[in-house]
C-alpha positions in Angstrom: 50.0 54.0 127.6 47.1 55.5 125.6 48.7 58.9 125.6 51.4 57.5 123.5 49.3 56.2 120.7 48.5 58.7 118.1 47.2 59.0 114.6 46.8 55.1 114.0 43.9 54.3 111.6 44.0 50.8 113.0 43.7 51.6 116.7 39.9 51.4 117.8 38.5 54.9 118.0 35.3 56.7 117.2 36.2 57.1 113.6 36.8 53.6 112.7 34.6 51.9 115.5 37.0 49.3 115.8 36.2 47.7 112.3 39.6 48.1 110.6 42.3 45.6 111.3 45.4 46.5 113.4 48.6 47.5 112.1 49.9 48.3 115.7 51.7 51.2 114.3 52.0 54.4 116.4 54.4 57.1 116.8 55.0 58.5 120.3 54.1 62.2 120.9 56.7 62.7 123.6 59.8 61.3 121.8 61.5 64.7 121.5 61.1 65.7 125.1 62.2 62.3 126.3 65.5 62.5 123.9 66.1 66.0 125.1 66.1 64.7 128.8 68.3 61.8 128.1 70.9 64.0 126.1 70.8 66.3 129.3 71.4 63.4 131.7 73.8 61.1 129.8 76.7 63.3 130.4 76.5 62.9 134.2 76.6 59.0 134.1 79.3 56.5 133.6 76.9 53.4 132.8 73.7 52.7 131.1 71.7 49.7 132.1 69.2 48.9 129.5 66.3 46.7 130.1 64.9 44.7 127.1 62.1 42.1 127.2 63.7 38.7 126.5 61.0 37.5 124.3 61.4 40.4 121.9 64.9 41.8 122.5 65.2 44.1 119.5 61.6 45.4 119.3 61.6 46.2 122.8 64.6 48.6 122.8 65.1 52.1 121.5 67.9 52.3 118.9 68.5 55.9 119.9 70.0 54.6 123.0 73.0 53.4 121.0 73.5 56.8 119.6 73.0 58.9 122.9 74.9 56.5 125.0 78.0 56.3 122.6 81.1 55.9 124.7 79.3 54.9 127.8 79.6 51.3 129.6 76.7 49.3 128.8 74.7 46.6 130.5 71.9 45.0 128.8 69.4 43.1 131.0 67.2 40.3 129.4 64.3 40.8 131.5 61.5 38.3 131.9 64.0 35.7 130.7 62.0 33.0 132.6 59.3 33.6 130.0 61.7 33.3 127.0 63.0 30.3 125.2 66.3 29.4 127.1 68.0 28.5 123.8 67.3 32.0 122.5 68.2 33.7 125.6 71.8 32.5 125.1 71.9 33.4 121.5 70.6 37.1 122.2 73.1 37.3 125.2 76.0 36.4 122.8 74.5 39.0 120.2 74.6 41.8 122.6 78.1 41.0 124.0 79.4 41.0 120.3 78.2 44.5 120.2 80.2 45.4 123.4 77.6 45.1 126.2 77.7 43.2 129.3 74.6 40.8 129.5 72.7 39.3 132.3 69.3 37.3 132.2 67.1 38.5 135.0 63.5 38.3 136.2 63.0 41.8 138.0 59.5 40.5 139.5 61.1 37.7 141.5 64.6 39.2 141.6 66.1 36.2 140.0 69.6 37.3 138.5 69.2 40.7 140.2 72.0 40.1 142.8 74.7 39.4 140.0 74.4 43.0 138.7 76.7 44.5 141.3 79.6 42.3 140.0 78.7 43.0 136.3 78.7 46.8 137.2 82.4 46.5 138.5 83.4 44.6 135.3 81.6 46.9 132.9 83.2 50.1 134.6 86.6 48.6 135.2 88.4 51.1 133.0 86.7 53.9 134.7 87.5 52.7 138.3 91.1 52.0 137.2 91.3 55.5 135.9 89.9 57.1 139.3 92.4 54.8 141.2 95.5 56.1 139.3 94.1 59.7 139.9 93.8 59.0 143.7 90.3 59.0 143.7 88.9 56.4 146.0 85.2 55.3 147.0 83.8 57.3 144.3 80.4 55.2 143.2 79.6 54.4 139.7 76.7 56.6 138.4 74.2 54.8 136.3 71.1 55.3 134.4 68.5 52.7 133.8 66.7 53.0 130.6 63.8 50.9 128.9 60.7 51.4 126.9 57.4 51.4 129.1 56.1 48.1 130.2 59.7 46.4 129.9 60.0 46.3 133.7 62.1 49.2 134.5 60.4 50.4 137.7 60.1 46.8 138.9 63.7 46.3 138.4 64.7 49.5 140.2 62.5 48.6 143.2 63.9 45.1 143.1 67.6 46.1 142.8 67.4 49.0 145.3 65.3 47.2 148.1 65.0 48.9 151.3 68.6 50.1 151.2 67.7 52.8 148.7 68.5 56.4 149.9 68.3 59.6 147.9 71.9 61.4 148.2 70.6 65.0 147.2 72.2 67.0 144.5 75.7 66.5 143.4 78.1 69.3 142.6 77.9 70.3 138.9 74.6 68.5 138.5 71.4 70.4 137.2 69.4 71.7 140.0 66.4 69.1 140.8 68.3 66.0 139.7 68.4 63.5 142.4 70.7 60.4 142.9 69.6 57.2 144.5 72.4 55.4 146.5 71.9 51.7 145.8 75.0 50.8 147.8 78.3 52.0 148.5 79.6 51.6 145.0 76.6 52.4 142.9 74.4 55.5 142.4 71.4 55.8 140.1 69.9 58.8 138.4 66.3 58.8 139.1 65.3 60.8 136.0 66.5 58.7 133.2 63.9 59.6 130.6 61.7 56.9 129.0 61.8 56.3 125.3 59.5 54.5 123.1 61.1 53.1 119.9 60.6 55.0 116.7 59.8 52.3 114.2 58.7 51.9 110.6 58.3 48.1 110.8 54.7 47.1 111.6 56.0 43.9 113.0 57.8 45.6 115.9 54.5 47.4 116.8 52.7 43.9 116.7 55.3 42.4 119.0 55.0 45.0 121.4 51.1 44.3 121.4 51.8 40.7 121.9 53.7 41.3 125.2 51.1 43.9 126.4 53.0 47.1 126.0 49.9 48.5 124.2 46.7 48.8 126.2 44.4 45.7 125.0 41.3 48.3 125.4 42.5 50.3 122.6 43.1 47.5 120.0 41.0 44.8 118.4 41.8 41.8 120.6 40.6 39.1 118.2 42.8 40.4 115.3 45.9 40.5 117.7 45.1 37.0 118.9 45.0 35.6 115.3 48.2 37.3 114.5 49.8 35.8 117.5 48.4 32.3 116.2 50.2 33.2 112.7 53.6 33.4 114.6 53.1 30.7 117.1 52.1 28.2 114.2 55.3 29.0 112.6 57.5 29.0 115.8 55.9 26.9 118.5 53.1 24.8 116.9 53.2 22.0 119.3 52.7 24.2 122.4 49.3 25.4 121.1 48.2 22.0 120.1 48.9 20.7 123.6 47.6 23.7 125.5 44.2 23.6 123.9 44.1 19.7 122.9 43.4 20.9 119.3 44.8 20.4 115.7 45.8 23.4 113.6 43.1 24.7 111.3 43.6 26.1 107.8 43.2 29.9 109.2 44.0 31.9 112.4 40.2 32.6 112.4 39.3 29.0 112.4 42.0 28.2 114.9 40.6 31.0 117.4 37.2 29.4 117.0 38.7 26.0 117.9 40.2 27.6 120.9 36.8 29.0 121.9 35.2 25.6 121.7 37.9 23.9 123.6 37.6 26.5 126.5 33.9 26.7 126.4 33.7 30.3 125.5 30.2 30.9 124.5 27.9 33.7 124.2 24.4 33.9 125.8 23.2 32.8 122.3 25.3 29.8 122.4 27.5 31.4 119.6 31.5 31.4 120.1 32.7 34.2 122.2 36.0 34.9 120.2 36.9 37.9 122.3 36.9 35.8 125.6 39.0 33.3 123.6 41.4 35.8 122.4 41.8 37.0 126.0 42.6 33.4 127.2 45.2 33.0 124.3 46.9 36.5 125.2 46.9 35.8 128.9 48.3 32.3 128.3 51.0 33.6 126.2 51.9 36.6 128.5 52.1 34.5 131.6 54.1 31.6 130.1 51.4 29.1 130.3 51.9 28.3 126.7 55.6 27.6 127.5 58.9 29.6 127.3 58.9 31.4 123.8 61.0 33.9 121.9 59.5 35.6 119.0 62.6 37.2 117.7 65.6 35.4 116.5 69.1 36.8 116.4 
């Protein structure tokens, strides 16, 4: 993901030597190209299948998709829903339905919920299928595009959804040369060049949440600062989960809390000092894997 991170004075680099706190704020250099690709492809499809991370449903989506996909049927998949708070999964599902989308909670990695998508495709494209029927067009599959920002699980979803039945059907009439379609089943084809979009954001909180879930490479950020920012959020939203996981009480500051986690997990340097980087890695791994519990960091 490093190629998407540009001109961020808070990201570790040769100029600041990692001594400046993170703002997790960057602007993707390939945004224009990705938008152009999606504009070219959007006219070819009937349906947009958008993946978001259920833990941060708004921060993990690109608002340009609403504009570019206006008038198209829409399915929103709350991926990694097994890691998110089930109460807020339901609330976010209702939120997206109110905006006219069809919604499903899934786990692309295990395949949970994926089988239900075929039925949802038929429901989302009911008007299109009815128009085809009235025109005497039968057995024409729905053409879909899967979109999602990097690291949201798009490729994993496509592999899980397609399975071994995935076959390329070749160029379709009227389709720009070189674009290939993947037949997922007799009723659904997927355009295999959807264009990946990063969100363009001004809110630092969006970048921070993306860093929490691992959308930014941990090697290019200051892990201790990321861990402290996560602790600030968890103290507000899920304080008991942190206390129970590490058998500690909340401290006055995130820095002190990180030190307490380091002591609890025996994170020591060779000189018997506290290894805060190791403790930060443990905290981030516990959050991202769900060992801290099912957590949603954005509320609808």
